[in-house]
C-alpha positions as semicolon CSV with decimal commas, in nm:
position;residue;x (nm);y (nm);z (nm)
1;M;-1,447;17,665;0,361
2;K;-1,377;17,535;0,709
3;K;-1,133;17,239;0,768
4;H;-1,045;17,041;1,076
5;L;-0,693;17,053;1,221
6;S;-0,562;16,793;1,466
7;F;-0,377;16,937;1,756
8;Y;-0,193;16,839;2,073
9;K;-0,220;17,052;2,388
10;L;0,101;17,041;2,613
11;T;0,195;17,204;2,935
12;A;0,551;17,265;3,035
13;A;0,602;17,408;3,387
14;G;0,275;17,602;3,365
15;N;0,335;17,743;3,010
16;D;0,073;17,580;2,783
17;F;0,090;17,546;2,408
18;V;-0,108;17,433;2,108
19;L;0,093;17,202;1,884
20;I;0,023;17,114;1,521
21;D;0,206;16,876;1,283
22;N;0,275;17,103;0,990
23;R;0,517;16,889;0,783
24;D;0,260;16,879;0,499
25;N;0,217;17,253;0,513
26;I;-0,153;17,223;0,596
27;V;-0,115;17,574;0,758
28;P;0,064;17,811;0,511
29;E;0,304;18,067;0,651
30;D;0,084;18,363;0,586
31;K;-0,186;18,201;0,804
32;H;0,045;18,129;1,114
33;S;-0,018;18,454;1,304
34;A;-0,390;18,460;1,253
35;L;-0,412;18,102;1,355
36;A;-0,221;18,162;1,684
37;L;-0,452;18,439;1,758
38;K;-0,744;18,215;1,710
39;L;-0,631;17,886;1,873
40;C;-0,465;18,058;2,175
41;D;-0,794;18,246;2,283
42;R;-0,885;18,100;2,616
43;R;-1,262;18,204;2,594
44;Y;-1,346;18,112;2,234
45;C;-1,104;17,837;2,136
46;I;-0,836;17,601;2,288
47;G;-0,636;17,849;2,474
48;G;-0,261;17,873;2,527
49;D;0,050;18,095;2,581
50;G;0,153;18,009;2,216
51;L;0,109;17,807;1,898
52;I;0,394;17,573;1,798
53;L;0,408;17,428;1,439
54;L;0,636;17,127;1,374
55;E;0,765;17,149;1,018
56;K;1,017;16,972;0,800
57;S;1,383;17,071;0,811
58;D;1,675;16,997;0,587
59;K;1,922;17,077;0,892
60;A;1,771;16,862;1,157
61;D;1,506;16,617;1,259
62;F;1,239;16,880;1,234
63;R;1,178;17,258;1,248
64;M;0,994;17,444;1,526
65;R;0,797;17,765;1,445
66;Y;0,674;17,957;1,743
67;Y;0,401;18,217;1,778
68;N;0,284;18,397;2,095
69;S;-0,078;18,421;2,189
70;D;-0,102;18,765;2,038
71;G;0,010;18,641;1,695
72;S;0,370;18,769;1,709
73;H;0,655;18,546;1,608
74;A;0,933;18,456;1,851
75;S;1,255;18,292;1,752
76;M;1,268;18,053;2,041
77;C;1,078;17,949;2,353
78;G;1,251;17,721;2,621
79;N;0,933;17,559;2,764
80;G;0,807;17,533;2,412
81;G;1,114;17,366;2,301
82;R;1,066;17,088;2,558
83;S;0,703;17,066;2,452
84;I;0,781;17,021;2,082
85;A;1,050;16,758;2,170
86;K;0,778;16,559;2,355
87;F;0,536;16,617;2,071
88;A;0,789;16,482;1,810
89;C;0,830;16,179;2,019
90;E;0,462;16,123;2,052
91;L;0,431;16,148;1,674
92;G;0,705;15,884;1,630
93;I;0,935;16,122;1,439
94;V;1,220;16,061;1,693
95;K;1,288;15,847;1,990
96;K;1,499;15,959;2,298
97;T;1,735;16,213;2,142
98;M;1,686;16,463;1,862
99;T;1,801;16,788;1,698
100;F;1,559;17,047;1,574
101;E;1,581;17,376;1,399
102;T;1,459;17,710;1,553
103;D;1,485;18,064;1,411
104;A;1,751;18,122;1,684
105;G;1,964;17,815;1,596
106;L;1,983;17,443;1,636
107;I;1,866;17,276;1,964
108;T;1,929;16,925;2,076
109;A;1,689;16,752;2,328
110;E;1,669;16,432;2,526
111;I;1,359;16,263;2,657
112;K;1,473;16,188;3,009
113;S;1,148;16,023;3,128
114;D;0,779;16,022;3,026
115;T;0,745;16,367;3,172
116;V;1,086;16,531;3,170
117;V;1,283;16,673;2,877
118;K;1,630;16,824;2,878
119;L;1,741;17,076;2,621
120;A;2,101;17,156;2,523
121;L;2,065;17,523;2,428
122;Y;2,306;17,738;2,213
123;N;2,524;17,983;2,394
124;P;2,346;18,310;2,473
125;K;2,442;18,639;2,354
126;D;2,416;19,017;2,418
127;L;2,512;19,011;2,787
128;K;2,474;19,350;2,954
129;M;2,523;19,391;3,325
130;D;2,385;19,635;3,586
131;I;2,197;19,890;3,376
132;E;2,042;20,164;3,587
133;L;1,682;20,206;3,465
134;D;1,444;20,464;3,566
135;V;1,078;20,332;3,555
136;N;0,801;20,554;3,647
137;H;1,022;20,727;3,908
138;K;1,139;20,391;4,041
139;Q;1,491;20,275;4,005
140;F;1,584;19,922;3,891
141;E;1,918;19,770;3,828
142;V;1,875;19,541;3,524
143;S;2,099;19,283;3,358
144;C;2,018;19,152;3,008
145;L;2,084;18,843;2,816
146;N;1,942;18,689;2,485
147;T;1,875;18,326;2,538
148;G;1,698;18,284;2,209
149;V;1,479;18,593;2,290
150;P;1,590;18,896;2,491
151;H;1,552;18,896;2,863
152;A;1,585;19,162;3,138
153;V;1,666;19,022;3,486
154;I;1,596;19,211;3,808
155;F;1,678;19,089;4,163
156;V;1,417;19,175;4,426
157;E;1,374;19,101;4,796
158;D;1,002;19,090;4,811
159;I;0,905;18,873;4,505
160;E;0,551;18,805;4,629
161;N;0,443;19,170;4,636
162;I;0,626;19,312;4,327
163;D;0,362;19,426;4,072
164;V;0,497;19,201;3,787
165;V;0,243;19,320;3,541
166;K;0,277;19,687;3,601
167;Y;0,657;19,709;3,615
168;G;0,701;19,421;3,364
169;K;0,501;19,609;3,111
170;L;0,676;19,940;3,165
171;I;1,015;19,775;3,126
172;R;0,912;19,561;2,841
173;F;0,818;19,877;2,633
174;H;1,106;20,097;2,787
175;E;1,293;20,309;2,525
176;K;1,614;20,137;2,638
177;F;1,479;19,813;2,469
178;A;1,320;19,966;2,168
179;P;1,212;19,881;1,908
180;D;1,150;19,516;1,988
181;G;1,116;19,528;2,361
182;T;1,217;19,260;2,619
183;N;1,083;18,992;2,841
184;V;1,117;19,085;3,217
185;N;1,224;18,855;3,501
186;F;1,196;18,930;3,873
187;V;1,427;18,703;4,069
188;K;1,480;18,624;4,444
189;I;1,769;18,406;4,558
190;T;1,666;18,152;4,827
191;D;1,988;17,972;4,871
192;D;2,311;17,882;4,686
193;N;2,126;17,673;4,422
194;T;1,777;17,794;4,416
195;L;1,580;18,088;4,258
196;L;1,221;18,206;4,268
197;V;1,144;18,371;3,923
198;R;0,832;18,558;3,803
199;T;0,821;18,665;3,435
200;Y;0,628;18,914;3,225
201;E;0,641;18,774;2,875
202;R;0,659;18,982;2,560
203;G;0,396;18,869;2,308
204;V;0,165;18,722;2,599
205;E;0,175;19,070;2,752
206;D;0,114;18,934;3,097
207;E;0,279;18,737;3,374
208;T;0,298;18,365;3,276
209;L;0,335;18,068;3,514
210;A;0,678;18,008;3,373
211;C;0,924;18,092;3,100
212;G;1,211;17,863;2,991
213;T;1,431;18,119;2,829
214;G;1,354;18,351;3,115
215;V;1,469;18,112;3,395
216;T;1,780;18,030;3,183
217;A;1,866;18,403;3,154
218;S;1,792;18,455;3,528
219;S;2,006;18,146;3,628
220;I;2,302;18,251;3,411
221;I;2,309;18,597;3,531
222;S;2,274;18,474;3,889
223;V;2,581;18,253;3,838
224;I;2,777;18,531;3,680
225;K;2,697;18,742;3,989
226;K;2,818;18,461;4,210
227;K;2,473;18,456;4,370
228;V;2,421;18,076;4,298
229;L;2,612;17,773;4,170
230;S;2,509;17,563;3,870
231;P;2,301;17,346;3,850
232;V;2,044;17,616;3,942
233;H;1,691;17,498;4,058
234;I;1,413;17,745;3,972
235;I;1,076;17,742;4,144
236;T;0,832;17,903;3,889
237;R;0,508;18,098;3,952
238;G;0,314;17,776;3,884
239;K;0,524;17,607;4,147
240;D;0,698;17,377;3,900
241;N;1,061;17,305;3,923
242;L;1,313;17,370;3,633
243;I;1,690;17,301;3,637
244;V;1,942;17,515;3,444
245;F;2,304;17,393;3,390
246;C;2,570;17,639;3,271
247;S;2,946;17,711;3,266
248;V;3,082;18,064;3,305
249;D;3,450;18,131;3,281
250;D;3,649;18,426;3,422
251;N;3,577;18,634;3,112
252;M;3,204;18,579;3,156
253;E;3,199;18,350;2,848
254;I;2,890;18,125;2,883
255;S;2,871;17,771;2,762
256;N;2,726;17,422;2,829
257;V;2,371;17,563;2,881
258;Y;2,097;17,304;2,952
259;L;1,733;17,345;3,055
260;E;1,558;17,052;3,213
261;G;1,189;17,027;3,322
262;P;0,849;16,884;3,261
263;A;0,662;16,847;2,930
264;I;0,320;16,687;2,953
265;V;0,045;16,615;2,707
266;S;-0,283;16,754;2,845
267;F;-0,520;16,644;2,576
268;T;-0,553;16,603;2,199
269;G;-0,838;16,696;1,963
270;T;-0,945;16,863;1,639
271;V;-1,051;17,210;1,579
272;K;-1,239;17,388;1,291
273;V;-1,061;17,667;1,120
274;E;-1,121;17,871;0,808
């Protein structure tokens, strides 16, 4: 029997998401992945880079469950985090500030304006610097950081002509990152505070217009390498601007990580599902 689900569609720096209020468990957990596959299909349904479910939490104001467009689960999504903060505000669950639970840890957020949300992220982990990687007979120097999900960061000179999909896919599935794989970011430094970033996203399996955890990883590694200073301004493939704040000490300990950028309601509606 078909039923109607209410949804919001939000866009955050070019990443777009379908969001559903699931506090009453209208979508049981065993249906999450299949629903993500259906709703994120751009030709036959709403379309999006991911599905975000807002659920009850006994630790925070609410819980965020995130699924990529291929139905795979991810523990965190930076642009999705800003989107669910805006969504919770729209639903009247919270006002300007909030704390929400993710599968990677607790996140705090602040609604800065009608279109801008700032997240205070947990400290990242699994930093690995300057790994030499052979990819289809091409050499890459890769640094890695988990900012809720794993990211590989590669600095390039010609960011416009790098084949993000080809090399992103090869690195994403490289044996070095088995079995779960990694997201892949190609980064160009433009000045002491600005990066251009292009990201191949695991789970979407394509280049996206932006990736919040990806620009966060790219910014932190750029600060560690002393290529830029915090706050770091990032211009995404969709030409939106994100800001990452972070502190890095002499022992490469990372703290005070924030991600700020747009989160906008595109439209709302209902959709028929099984």
